[in-house]
C-alpha positions in Angstrom: 127.2 32.5 -0.6 126.1 36.1 -0.8 129.7 37.3 -0.1 130.8 35.2 -3.0 128.1 36.7 -5.2 129.1 40.2 -4.0 132.8 39.5 -4.8 132.0 38.2 -8.3 129.6 41.0 -9.2 132.2 43.5 -7.9 134.9 42.0 -10.1 133.0 41.4 -13.3 132.8 44.8 -14.8 135.3 45.0 -17.7 137.9 43.0 -15.7 136.5 39.7 -17.0 137.9 39.9 -20.5 141.5 40.1 -19.3 141.3 36.9 -17.3 138.7 35.1 -19.4 139.6 31.8 -20.9 137.0 31.3 -23.7 138.8 28.4 -25.2 138.9 26.5 -21.9 135.2 26.4 -21.6 133.4 23.4 -20.0 130.1 24.6 -21.4 128.9 22.6 -24.3 125.4 24.1 -24.7 125.8 27.5 -26.2 122.0 27.9 -26.4 122.1 30.1 -23.3 123.9 32.8 -25.3 121.3 35.5 -26.1 119.0 34.4 -23.3 117.6 37.1 -21.0 118.8 37.3 -17.5 116.3 37.7 -14.7 116.8 38.3 -10.9 115.3 36.0 -8.3 112.4 38.4 -7.9 111.5 38.3 -11.6 113.1 41.5 -13.0 114.7 41.3 -16.4 118.1 42.9 -16.2 120.1 41.9 -19.2 121.2 39.2 -21.6 123.9 36.4 -21.8 126.6 37.3 -24.3 129.4 34.8 -23.7 130.3 31.5 -21.9 133.6 30.3 -20.5 135.5 29.6 -17.3 136.9 32.1 -14.8 139.3 31.0 -12.1 138.3 27.4 -12.8 134.5 28.0 -12.5 132.0 27.7 -15.3 130.6 31.2 -15.9 128.6 33.4 -18.2 129.2 37.0 -19.2 126.1 39.1 -19.5 125.3 42.7 -20.6 123.4 44.2 -17.6 121.4 47.4 -17.8 122.5 50.1 -15.4 120.4 51.8 -12.9 117.8 54.2 -14.5 118.6 52.7 -18.0 121.8 54.6 -18.7 124.0 52.1 -20.7 125.1 48.6 -19.9 127.8 46.9 -18.0 129.5 43.6 -18.7 129.2 41.3 -15.8 130.7 37.9 -14.8 128.1 35.4 -13.5 129.4 32.1 -12.1 127.1 29.2 -12.8 126.7 28.8 -9.0 124.9 32.1 -9.0 122.4 31.3 -11.8 120.2 28.6 -13.2 118.7 28.1 -16.7 114.9 27.9 -16.6 113.4 27.1 -20.1 114.1 30.3 -22.0 115.9 32.4 -19.4 118.7 32.6 -16.9 117.6 33.3 -13.3 120.1 34.7 -10.8 120.0 33.6 -7.1 119.9 37.2 -6.0 117.2 39.9 -6.1 117.1 43.1 -8.2 117.7 45.2 -5.1 120.9 43.2 -4.4 122.1 43.5 -8.0 121.6 47.3 -7.8 123.5 47.5 -4.5 126.4 45.6 -6.0 126.5 47.7 -9.2 126.4 50.9 -7.2 129.5 50.2 -5.1 132.2 52.8 -5.6 135.2 51.8 -7.7 133.2 49.4 -9.8 
């Protein structure tokens, strides 16, 4: 599961819009758009901006803050890596893991 998460997080920066199929969405509840995104250990890291499908999997795109607060990055988050809990989206990985994935070279 974590290898899948790593692969998705590695791919999601800016590549998602080219392969994104917004019109082929299986999501019917757009209320998650605008919800904050939290890591499994409770750190707020961003906000959901779009819903859709990517490679046949229901997904969200979020704006994630970069390390030390310098700008944001668009990221693809498959539904299998997150759950909606009341007023927020919670990832299945910790903030340390998110930072590791965002720091990988070439991303």
